[in-house]
C-alpha positions in Angstrom: 77.7 220.5 -97.4 78.6 222.6 -94.4 78.7 225.7 -96.6 75.3 224.8 -98.0 73.9 224.7 -94.5 75.5 228.0 -93.6 74.1 229.7 -96.7 70.6 228.5 -96.1 70.9 229.8 -92.5 71.8 233.4 -93.3 68.5 234.6 -94.9 66.8 237.6 -93.6 63.0 238.2 -93.7 63.1 241.5 -91.9 61.6 244.3 -93.9 64.2 246.6 -95.3 63.8 249.5 -97.8 60.5 250.0 -99.6 59.6 248.0 -102.6 60.0 251.0 -104.8 63.6 251.1 -103.8 63.9 247.4 -104.8 62.6 248.3 -108.3 65.0 251.2 -108.6 67.9 249.0 -107.6 66.9 246.4 -110.2 66.8 249.1 -112.9 70.2 250.5 -111.9 71.8 247.0 -112.1 70.0 245.5 -115.1 68.4 248.3 -117.0 64.9 248.0 -118.3 64.9 244.2 -118.2 65.7 244.5 -114.5 63.0 247.0 -113.8 60.4 244.8 -115.7 61.5 241.8 -113.7 61.3 243.6 -110.3 57.9 245.1 -111.2 56.6 241.7 -112.3 57.8 240.1 -109.1 56.2 242.8 -106.9 53.0 243.0 -108.8 52.1 239.3 -108.3 53.7 238.9 -104.9 51.5 237.4 -102.1 50.4 240.1 -99.6 52.2 238.5 -96.6 55.5 238.7 -98.5 55.1 242.5 -99.0 55.2 243.0 -95.3 57.8 240.4 -94.4 60.5 240.2 -97.1 63.5 242.5 -97.1 64.7 244.3 -100.2 68.1 242.7 -99.7 66.4 239.3 -100.0 64.6 240.3 -103.2 67.7 242.0 -104.7 69.8 238.9 -104.1 67.2 236.7 -105.6 66.9 238.9 -108.8 70.6 239.3 -109.1 71.3 235.5 -109.0 68.4 234.8 -111.5 70.0 237.2 -114.0 73.4 235.7 -113.4 72.1 232.2 -114.2 70.4 233.6 -117.3 73.7 234.9 -118.5 75.8 231.9 -117.4 74.0 228.8 -118.7 73.6 228.2 -122.4 70.0 226.9 -122.2 69.0 230.0 -120.1 70.0 232.5 -122.7 67.2 231.5 -125.1 64.4 231.4 -122.5 61.6 233.8 -123.5 61.3 236.7 -121.1 57.8 235.8 -120.0 58.9 232.3 -119.0 62.0 233.8 -117.3 59.9 236.1 -115.2 57.2 233.6 -114.3 59.2 230.4 -113.8 62.9 231.3 -113.2 62.8 234.6 -111.2 60.3 233.7 -108.4 61.8 233.0 -105.0 59.0 230.6 -104.0 56.9 227.8 -105.4 54.0 227.5 -102.9 53.5 229.1 -99.5 56.7 227.6 -98.0 59.0 229.5 -95.7 61.0 232.1 -97.7 64.6 230.7 -97.6 67.5 232.4 -99.5 68.0 229.2 -101.4 69.5 230.6 -104.6 73.2 231.0 -103.6 73.5 227.5 -102.3 71.6 225.8 -105.1 73.4 227.8 -107.7 76.8 226.7 -106.4 75.8 223.1 -106.0 73.8 223.0 -109.2 76.6 224.6 -111.3 78.8 221.6 -110.3 76.1 219.0 -111.0 75.1 220.3 -114.5 78.6 221.1 -115.7 78.5 218.4 -118.4 74.9 219.2 -119.6 74.3 220.9 -122.9 70.5 221.2 -122.7 68.0 222.1 -120.1 66.7 218.5 -120.2 70.1 217.0 -119.6 70.6 219.5 -116.7 67.3 218.5 -115.1 68.2 214.8 -115.4 71.6 215.5 -113.7 69.9 217.4 -110.9 67.3 214.8 -110.3 69.9 212.1 -110.3 72.4 213.6 -107.9 71.0 216.6 -106.0 68.9 214.7 -103.5 71.7 212.3 -102.6 74.0 215.2 -102.0 71.7 217.1 -99.7 70.6 213.8 -98.2 66.8 214.4 -98.5 64.5 211.7 -99.7 60.8 210.7 -99.6 59.6 210.0 -96.1 56.1 210.5 -94.7 57.6 211.4 -91.3 58.3 215.0 -92.5 56.8 217.8 -90.4 54.5 219.2 -93.1 54.1 218.9 -96.8 55.1 222.4 -97.8 58.6 222.4 -96.3 61.2 224.9 -97.6 64.5 223.5 -98.9 66.2 224.5 -95.6 63.5 222.7 -93.5 63.7 219.6 -95.6 67.5 219.5 -95.4 67.4 219.9 -91.6 65.0 216.9 -91.4 66.5 214.8 -94.2 63.1 214.0 -95.4 60.2 215.3 -97.4 57.2 214.1 -99.3 56.3 214.8 -102.9 55.5 218.5 -102.4 58.7 219.2 -100.4 60.8 217.3 -102.9 59.2 219.1 -105.8 59.9 222.5 -104.2 63.6 221.5 -103.9 63.8 220.4 -107.6 61.9 223.5 -108.9 64.2 225.8 -106.9 67.3 224.0 -108.1 66.2 224.2 -111.7 65.5 227.9 -111.4 68.9 228.4 -109.7 70.6 227.3 -112.9 68.2 229.2 -115.2 65.8 226.5 -116.2 62.1 227.5 -116.1 60.4 225.2 -113.6 57.1 224.9 -111.8 55.3 222.5 -109.5 52.4 220.5 -110.8 49.9 218.5 -109.0 46.3 217.3 -108.4 44.4 217.6 -105.1 42.8 214.2 -105.7 43.4 211.5 -108.3 40.2 210.6 -110.1 40.3 207.1 -108.6 40.2 208.7 -105.1 43.7 207.5 -104.1 45.0 210.8 -102.8 47.0 213.8 -104.1 50.4 214.1 -105.7 52.9 216.8 -106.7 55.6 216.6 -109.4 57.7 219.0 -111.5 57.5 220.5 -115.0 60.5 222.2 -116.7 60.8 224.1 -120.0 63.0 223.0 -122.8 61.3 224.4 -126.0 58.1 222.9 -124.4 57.0 221.7 -121.0 58.2 218.3 -119.8 57.6 216.6 -116.6 59.4 214.4 -114.1 59.0 213.2 -110.5 61.2 214.9 -107.9 63.9 212.5 -106.7 62.5 209.9 -109.2 65.2 209.9 -111.7 64.5 207.8 -114.8 67.5 207.1 -117.1 65.1 206.7 -120.0 64.4 210.5 -119.9 61.7 213.0 -119.0 58.0 212.6 -119.4 58.0 209.3 -117.5 56.7 208.4 -114.1 54.6 206.0 -112.0 51.8 208.5 -112.0 51.3 208.7 -115.8 48.4 206.3 -115.7 46.7 208.1 -112.9 47.2 211.5 -114.5 45.7 210.1 -117.7 42.4 209.8 -115.9 42.4 213.5 -114.7 39.3 215.6 -115.3 39.8 219.2 -116.3 36.2 220.1 -115.5 36.2 218.5 -112.0 38.3 220.9 -109.9 39.4 218.3 -107.3 40.4 215.9 -110.1 42.1 218.4 -112.4 45.9 218.9 -112.7 47.4 222.4 -111.9 50.8 224.0 -112.4 52.0 226.8 -110.2 52.3 230.3 -111.6 53.7 233.6 -110.3 51.4 235.6 -112.5 47.9 236.0 -111.1 45.2 235.4 -113.7 42.3 234.4 -111.5 43.0 230.6 -110.8 44.5 229.4 -107.5 46.5 226.3 -106.9 44.4 224.0 -104.6 46.9 223.3 -101.8 45.6 220.3 -99.8 47.5 221.5 -96.7 45.7 224.9 -96.9 42.5 224.3 -98.7 41.1 227.8 -98.3 44.2 229.7 -99.3 44.3 231.5 -102.7 47.8 232.9 -102.3 49.4 230.6 -105.0 48.4 231.2 -108.6 47.9 228.3 -111.0 47.1 227.3 -114.5 45.0 224.2 -115.4 47.2 221.8 -117.4 45.0 218.8 -117.3 44.8 218.6 -121.1 48.5 217.9 -121.2 48.0 214.7 -119.2 44.5 213.4 -119.6 43.6 210.8 -122.2 40.6 211.6 -124.3 39.4 208.0 -124.0 37.6 206.9 -120.8 39.3 204.2 -118.7 38.4 200.7 -119.7 35.3 199.8 -117.6 36.1 196.2 -118.2 39.3 196.2 -116.3 40.2 196.3 -112.6 43.5 197.9 -111.7 45.1 196.5 -108.5 47.9 198.5 -106.9 50.2 196.7 -104.4 52.3 198.0 -101.5 54.3 195.9 -99.0 55.0 197.0 -95.4 57.1 195.7 -92.6 54.3 196.4 -90.2 51.0 198.4 -90.2 51.9 202.1 -90.7 55.6 201.1 -90.7 58.1 201.2 -93.5 57.6 199.9 -97.0 59.6 196.9 -98.3 60.9 196.0 -101.7 59.9 192.5 -103.0 59.2 190.8 -106.2 55.4 190.5 -106.5 53.7 188.1 -108.9 50.0 187.8 -109.6 48.8 184.2 -109.5 45.4 183.3 -110.9 42.8 181.1 -109.3 44.8 178.0 -110.5 48.0 179.5 -109.0 49.5 180.0 -112.4 51.9 182.9 -112.5 51.0 186.0 -114.5 52.3 189.6 -114.4 55.1 190.5 -112.1 56.7 193.7 -110.8 58.6 195.0 -107.8 57.1 196.9 -104.8 58.6 200.3 -104.0 60.2 201.5 -100.7 62.5 204.1 -99.4 62.3 207.3 -101.4 59.5 206.3 -103.7 56.2 208.2 -103.4 53.5 206.4 -101.5 51.4 206.2 -104.7 54.3 204.8 -106.7 53.5 201.1 -106.7 53.1 198.3 -109.2 49.7 198.1 -110.7 48.1 195.1 -112.4 45.3 195.0 -114.9 42.8 192.3 -114.0 39.4 191.2 -115.3 36.6 192.2 -112.9 35.7 189.4 -110.7 39.2 187.9 -110.8 40.4 186.0 -107.8 43.9 184.8 -107.1 47.0 185.4 -105.0 49.7 188.0 -104.7 53.0 186.2 -104.2 55.9 188.2 -102.6 59.5 187.0 -102.9 61.9 188.8 -100.6 65.4 187.8 -99.5 64.8 184.2 -100.5 61.5 183.9 -98.5 58.2 183.6 -100.3 54.8 184.6 -98.9 51.5 185.3 -100.4 48.1 186.9 -99.9 44.7 186.0 -101.5 42.8 188.7 -103.4 39.5 189.1 -105.1 37.0 189.2 -106.4 38.4 192.3 -108.1 36.0 195.2 -108.9 36.1 197.5 -111.9 38.1 200.6 -111.3 41.2 201.0 -109.1 42.0 199.5 -105.7 45.1 199.2 -103.5 46.2 196.3 -101.4 48.5 197.1 -98.5 50.2 193.9 -97.6 52.0 193.4 -94.3 54.9 191.0 -94.5 54.4 189.4 -91.1 50.8 188.8 -91.8 51.3 187.0 -95.1 51.0 183.2 -95.6 54.3 181.5 -95.9 54.9 179.5 -99.0 57.1 176.6 -97.8 59.9 174.8 -99.6 57.6 171.8 -100.0 55.0 173.8 -101.9 57.6 175.5 -104.0 59.0 172.1 -104.8 55.5 170.8 -105.8 55.0 173.9 -108.0 58.3 173.2 -109.7 57.2 169.6 -110.3 53.9 170.8 -111.8 55.8 173.2 -114.0 57.4 170.3 -115.8 55.7 168.9 -118.9 53.2 166.2 -117.8 55.2 163.4 -119.5 58.3 164.6 -117.8 57.0 164.6 -114.2 58.7 161.8 -112.3 56.2 159.6 -110.5 58.7 158.8 -107.8 59.8 162.4 -107.2 60.6 163.0 -103.5 58.2 165.9 -103.3 55.3 163.5 -103.8 56.4 161.3 -100.9 57.5 164.0 -98.4 55.4 164.5 -95.3 53.2 167.6 -95.5 51.7 169.8 -92.8 48.0 170.3 -92.7 48.4 173.8 -94.3 50.7 172.4 -97.0 48.3 169.5 -97.7 45.5 172.0 -98.2 47.7 174.0 -100.6 48.8 170.9 -102.4 45.1 169.9 -103.0 44.5 173.4 -104.6 47.6 173.1 -106.8 47.0 169.5 -107.9 43.3 170.1 -108.4 43.9 173.2 -110.5 46.4 171.3 -112.6 44.2 168.3 -113.1 41.2 170.5 -113.9 43.2 172.5 -116.5 44.4 169.3 -118.2 41.0 167.7 -118.3 39.5 170.9 -119.7 41.9 170.8 -122.6 41.5 167.0 -123.1 37.7 166.8 -122.8 36.8 169.9 -124.8 35.7 167.9 -127.8 33.6 165.5 -125.7 31.7 168.4 -124.3 31.2 170.1 -127.6 29.9 166.9 -129.2 28.1 165.8 -126.0 29.6 162.3 -126.5 31.7 160.1 -124.3 33.1 156.8 -125.5 34.8 154.3 -123.2 35.7 151.0 -124.8 32.8 149.9 -127.0 30.2 152.0 -125.2 29.2 155.5 -126.1 27.1 157.9 -123.9 25.4 160.9 -125.6 23.4 163.6 -123.9 21.2 166.6 -124.2 21.6 169.5 -121.9 19.8 172.7 -120.8 21.0 175.4 -118.3 18.7 177.1 -115.8 19.1 180.1 -113.6 22.1 182.2 -112.6 25.3 180.4 -111.6 26.1 180.7 -107.9 29.6 181.8 -106.8 30.4 178.3 -105.7 29.6 176.8 -109.1 26.5 175.3 -110.8 24.6 172.3 -109.9 24.4 169.3 -112.2 21.2 167.2 -112.7 21.6 163.8 -114.4 18.2 162.6 -115.5 17.8 159.1 -116.9 15.1 158.2 -119.4 12.8 155.2 -119.5 12.3 152.5 -122.1 14.6 149.6 -121.7 14.2 146.4 -123.6 12.7 148.1 -126.7 13.8 149.2 -130.2 16.2 152.0 -130.5 13.6 154.4 -131.8 11.4 153.8 -128.7 14.3 154.5 -126.4 15.3 157.6 -128.4 11.7 159.0 -127.9 12.0 158.3 -124.2 15.3 160.1 -124.2 13.9 163.1 -126.0 10.9 163.2 -123.6 13.3 163.0 -120.6 15.2 166.0 -121.8 12.2 168.3 -121.3 10.6 166.6 -118.4 12.1 168.6 -115.5 13.3 172.1 -114.9 15.5 172.9 -111.9 15.5 176.4 -110.6 19.3 176.5 -111.2 21.7 174.2 -112.8 22.8 172.2 -115.8 20.1 169.6 -116.6 21.6 166.7 -118.5 19.6 163.9 -120.1 21.9 161.1 -121.2 21.1 158.5 -123.8 21.7 155.0 -122.5 24.5 153.3 -124.4 22.4 150.2 -124.9 18.8 149.2 -125.4 18.8 146.4 -122.9 16.2 146.1 -120.1 18.8 147.2 -117.5 19.7 150.4 -119.4 21.2 152.2 -116.5 22.7 149.6 -114.1 25.2 147.8 -116.3 28.8 148.0 -115.3 29.8 150.5 -118.0 27.4 153.2 -116.6 29.4 154.0 -113.5 32.7 155.1 -115.3 30.7 156.9 -118.0 28.8 158.9 -115.4 32.0 159.6 -113.5 33.5 161.0 -116.7 30.4 163.0 -117.4 30.6 164.6 -113.9 34.3 165.3 -114.2 33.8 166.9 -117.6 31.2 169.3 -116.3 33.3 170.1 -113.3 36.3 170.9 -115.5 34.6 172.8 -118.3 31.3 174.1 -116.9 32.3 175.0 -113.3 30.0 172.5 -111.7 30.2 172.2 -107.9 31.0 168.5 -107.2 29.0 168.8 -103.9 25.8 169.6 -105.9 25.4 166.7 -108.4 21.9 165.2 -108.4 20.6 161.9 -109.9 17.1 161.2 -111.0 15.3 158.9 -113.5 11.9 157.8 -114.6 10.6 154.3 -115.3 13.7 152.3 -116.5 15.6 155.4 -115.4 14.0 155.0 -112.0 15.3 151.4 -112.0 18.7 152.9 -112.6 18.4 155.3 -109.6 17.6 152.3 -107.3 20.8 150.7 -108.4 23.2 153.6 -109.0 22.4 155.7 -106.0 23.6 153.2 -103.4 26.7 152.2 -105.2 27.7 155.7 -106.3 26.4 157.4 -103.2 29.6 159.3 -102.7 29.1 161.2 -105.9 25.6 162.7 -105.4 24.1 165.3 -103.1 20.6 163.7 -103.4 18.8 161.2 -105.7 15.2 160.7 -106.7 13.5 157.6 -108.2 10.4 158.0 -110.3 8.2 155.0 -111.2 11.1 152.5 -111.2 11.7 149.0 -109.8 14.6 148.3 -107.4 15.0 144.6 -108.4 17.6 143.3 -105.9 19.2 146.6 -105.0 19.9 147.2 -101.3 19.0 150.5 -99.5 21.9 150.2 -96.9 24.3 152.3 -99.0 21.9 155.3 -98.9 22.8 156.1 -95.3 24.4 159.4 -96.3 22.5 160.2 -99.5 19.1 161.9 -99.3 16.8 159.8 -101.3 13.3 160.4 -102.7 10.9 157.9 -104.3 7.8 158.7 -106.3 5.2 156.2 -107.4 1.7 156.2 -108.8 -0.6 154.2 -106.4 -2.1 152.4 -109.4 1.3 151.6 -111.1 0.9 147.8 -110.6 3.2 146.5 -113.4 6.0 144.4 -111.9 4.4 145.2 -108.5 6.1 148.6 -108.6 3.6 150.3 -106.4 3.7 147.5 -103.8 7.5 147.3 -103.8 7.8 151.1 -103.6 5.5 151.2 -100.6 7.6 148.4 -98.9 10.9 150.3 -99.7 9.5 153.5 -98.3 8.6 151.7 -95.1 12.1 150.2 -95.0 13.7 153.6 -95.4 11.6 154.9 -92.5 12.7 152.0 -90.3 16.4 152.6 -91.2 16.1 156.3 -90.4 14.4 155.7 -87.1 17.1 153.3 -86.1 20.0 155.6 -87.2 19.3 159.2 -86.3 20.8 161.5 -88.9 21.0 158.7 -91.5 18.7 157.7 -94.4 17.1 161.1 -95.0 14.3 160.4 -97.4 11.0 161.5 -99.0 8.4 159.1 -100.2 5.3 159.9 -102.3 2.8 157.3 -103.4 0.2 159.2 -105.5 -3.1 157.6 -105.0 -5.2 157.2 -108.2 -2.2 157.7 -110.5 -0.6 155.1 -112.7 2.8 154.9 -114.3 2.5 158.5 -115.5 2.3 160.9 -112.5 1.3 164.1 -114.3 4.6 165.7 -113.3 3.6 165.8 -109.7 6.9 164.1 -109.0 8.6 167.4 -110.1 8.4 168.3 -106.4 11.5 166.2 -106.1 13.8 168.9 -107.6 13.4 171.6 -105.0 13.5 169.0 -102.3 16.8 167.7 -103.7 18.3 171.1 -104.3 18.4 171.9 -100.5 21.1 169.2 -100.0 24.8 169.4 -100.6 26.9 166.2 -100.6 28.3 165.2 -97.3 31.8 164.2 -98.4 33.2 163.1 -95.1 30.5 161.5 -92.8 31.5 159.6 -89.7 29.8 156.4 -90.7 29.5 154.5 -94.0 27.6 151.3 -94.7 28.7 149.7 -97.9 26.7 147.0 -99.5 28.2 145.7 -102.8 25.9 144.6 -105.6 26.7 142.8 -108.8 28.7 145.8 -110.0 31.6 146.0 -107.6 33.0 149.3 -106.6 36.6 149.1 -105.3 36.7 152.7 -104.1 34.2 154.4 -101.9 34.7 158.0 -101.0 32.3 159.0 -98.3 34.5 159.6 -95.3 37.8 159.0 -93.7 37.5 155.5 -95.0 38.0 156.4 -98.6 38.7 152.7 -99.2 40.5 151.1 -102.0 39.7 147.4 -102.1 41.9 144.9 -104.0 39.6 142.0 -103.9 36.0 141.8 -102.7 33.2 139.5 -103.9 29.8 141.0 -104.9 27.0 141.3 -102.3 29.4 141.6 -99.4 28.6 144.3 -96.8 30.6 146.1 -94.2 30.4 149.2 -92.1 33.0 151.8 -91.3 32.7 154.1 -88.3 34.9 156.9 -86.8 34.7 157.7 -83.1 37.3 159.6 -81.1 40.2 158.8 -83.4 39.3 155.1 -83.9 38.2 153.8 -87.3 36.2 150.6 -86.8 35.5 148.2 -89.7 32.9 145.5 -89.2 31.2 143.0 -91.4 32.7 141.4 -94.5 35.9 143.4 -94.2 38.4 142.6 -97.0 41.7 141.3 -95.9 43.6 143.9 -98.0 42.5 147.4 -98.2 43.7 151.0 -98.0 42.3 153.9 -96.0 42.5 157.3 -97.7 42.4 159.9 -95.0 41.7 163.6 -94.7 41.9 166.3 -92.1 38.3 167.2 -93.1 37.3 164.5 -90.7 40.2 163.2 -88.6 43.1 165.2 -87.3 46.1 163.6 -89.0 48.5 165.3 -86.6 47.1 162.9 -83.9 47.5 159.1 -83.7 44.9 157.0 -85.4 43.7 153.6 -84.6 42.2 151.2 -87.1 40.2 148.3 -85.7 38.8 145.4 -87.6 36.1 143.8 -85.5 37.7 143.7 -82.1 41.3 143.6 -83.3 43.5 146.7 -83.7 45.4 146.4 -87.0 47.1 149.8 -86.9 48.0 152.5 -84.4 50.0 155.6 -85.2 50.2 158.7 -87.3 49.7 158.7 -91.0 51.7 161.2 -93.0 50.0 163.5 -95.5 51.6 163.2 -98.9 51.1 164.8 -102.3 51.0 161.3 -103.8 47.8 160.5 -102.0 46.2 163.7 -103.3 47.4 163.0 -106.8 45.9 159.5 -106.8 42.5 160.8 -105.6 42.3 163.5 -108.2 43.3 161.3 -111.0 40.4 159.0 -110.2 37.9 161.8 -109.9 38.1 165.6 -110.3 36.9 166.4 -106.8 38.9 168.6 -104.5 36.3 168.4 -101.7 36.8 164.7 -101.3 40.4 164.4 -102.2 42.3 162.3 -99.6 45.5 163.8 -98.3 47.0 160.6 -96.8 46.9 156.9 -97.5 47.2 153.9 -95.2 47.6 150.4 -96.7 46.5 147.4 -94.7 47.7 144.3 -96.5 48.5 141.0 -94.9 52.2 140.3 -94.7 53.1 144.0 -95.4 54.2 146.3 -92.6 52.0 149.2 -92.1 53.6 152.6 -92.6 
C-alpha cells in the first residue's frame, strides 16, 4: 500500500508542452488510433484542464489506457467509441486531477487476475478494492467530489467519491465505466451516485456495495424506478467525456456545466406509476442524533403487535439511503421493533401516508421491551389451547409500563379471537345464549372517528303482547332515531313478556352485543349509549343503574321505573323524557318525581348524577319525536371508566362485577337489594354499607398509583394495607369478561375471611 500512496503523490499538474505536442506524441506511439484518442481527449477537455494539466500527465494517461486495452481480454473487444469516452478519460467529474492510472492498474491487475469477463472483473474490484485501500462510506468526508488520492488520505468517502474510485479502477483495467446519478430522488429523499460498466451492454452496481448475486442489483433500484426523465431534478444521468449539449447536474456545484452527461432514465424507470395505495417506510437506526448508524434486526408490528415484515438496518459503509423499506397500507399504525445484541427496543409509527417516508430511530430514545413482555408475547404465540393458565409470566409482578403494554397485547389477542369467533353472529345479527336469542337491526351514520365509532342500543316498546305486535314495535324502533355518528342498533327482545328488557338474560346478551361490535366494528367502548321507548324505557330505568359501567350515557323515553333505584346512576349521565299527559300507570307523575329525585341527588353530590329531564306538557305517550333531543345531549359524554366514588344498589338481577373505578369488585355472595358505597381518597379505599364479607378489588393505575401502598377500609376497620402487584393474570381475567381495554384491571386484591391477603 505504501507504493500506492507514493504513486498517487507524484502527479504533476504543471503545464508542460503544448497540446499539439501531446497529439503528435500519441500518434508517434500508437499511430492513427493514438492520434484519434488524443484529439478526442483534447476536443472535449474542460477549459480549466487545458491550462493546468501537463502533457506528461496526459501522455501517461493515454499510454496506460492503451496498455490496458492490449492486456486484458475483455478490453480488446471494446468498440473504439466506448474506449475513447469511457476508458481513456482521466477524470469522472470535476475532482482533482490525480495520476491514478499507474497505481490502480497495478492493484487492479492483481485483483482481476482470475476474471475472464468484464463483469467478473468489476465484481472482483468491488469486492476487494475498497478494503485494500481502506476507504469506505462515511459522511465525515471533506467534500463529495474527492479524488481517489484525497479519499485514500481520509479513509472515507460518500457515494460520489466511492463511485469515482470504482470508475477509475475499471478504466485502469480496460473496462468502460461511468458514474451515474440523480440530483434528487422523485420521493425527495436526496441524491445518489453509482456506477455503470460496459460488458456487451451497460450494467450497474453500487460502489463498495458488492453483491454476490451479480450486477444490476442495489438498494436504490426501487428509488431509481420512480425517476422521471422529463423532470430534470428527478432524472438519472450518466457522465460522458463527449460533449453533446447536456451537462451532469452536480449537486455540489449546481451552476457548473463542465461535466457532460447523457440522460439514462429510461434504463431505470418503470413505465407504471408507483402504487398510490401503498406507503413505503424506510428505517435507519442511529446510536445518537447525527451519530453513527447501527445494525439491528427490525420487524414491523401491526396495531395488534403481530409481527410482519422484517429486515436489517444498515451501518458502516452502506450509503445513507441504503435502508430497509416496508410497504404498508396508508393509515397503518404499529411499531418498529429493533433487536440488537440481545436487547429489544421499539418505536411507534403511523398513521402512514401514501408515498415514501423515512424514520430515523435513535437507539437510546427507543422504548425498552422487557423480558416480561417478551415472555408474555411468547405465551400469546402459543395456540390458545396450549397456553398454560398457571404460566409464571401471568403471575409475575409488572411495572406500570409493562402492565400498560400487557393490556395492549392481551386486548389485541382477545379482540382478534373474538372477531374470528363472532363473525357469524354479526353477519346474521343473532346472538344465542342458553335458550334465549337476541336479534337486531342496525344502521350506520356519519364518518367514523379515529378513536372508533359510537354504539347506540335502542330498545323497543310493546311488552306483554303477541309476537306480531312486538315485532312491529321493533321495526318502528329501528327507524325512530338517527345519531349524527355511530352504529344504531335496535335489538328484538328475546321474549314477549311485560318485562321485555329487564329479565336476567338481557345483561349478558347486551354485554356480548357490545363486545361483538367492539371486536368487529371498531366501536369505542367509552362511547356506548342506551335508550328505549315505552317498555324499552322501562328497560332503561332498570338496566342503566345495574350496567352503569358499560354506558357513556342513557336516555329513558316514556317508560316506568317500577322498583328501580336511581343511586347507581351517580357516574352515568341520564336523561328522561315523558309526555305531560302520559298518565297510564302514572308514568307522568312518577317521571316527575324521579326527575326531582335526580335533582336532589345531584345537588347533594357535586359532579354526580348528571341528568336532563323533559316533561312535555300537552303530549301523551307519543312525544312527536321531540325526545330525539336526547341523542346530541348523550353524544357529548364519554364513559368515565374510573371515577373515585361508586354507589352500588343491587336489584333483583344481581351483578357480581361492577367496573366503574378502582373498586372493580368481584362479589362471591350478595343478596339482592343490598347497597354499598366505595370511595377513594388519598390512597384509601373505603367501603361502607352492605359490604359483602368476601370480595376482590380489581385495581388500575388509571386511578390509583399501584407503586404506592394502598389501604382498604371497611367501615372504620382497615382490612388491608400494602402494595398490590400488577399481574397479567388480572388483565386477562378482565378482558375475558368484557372486551374493554379502558377498564381492564391490572391488579387484583382478594379480601376473603380466613384467607391471608396478598
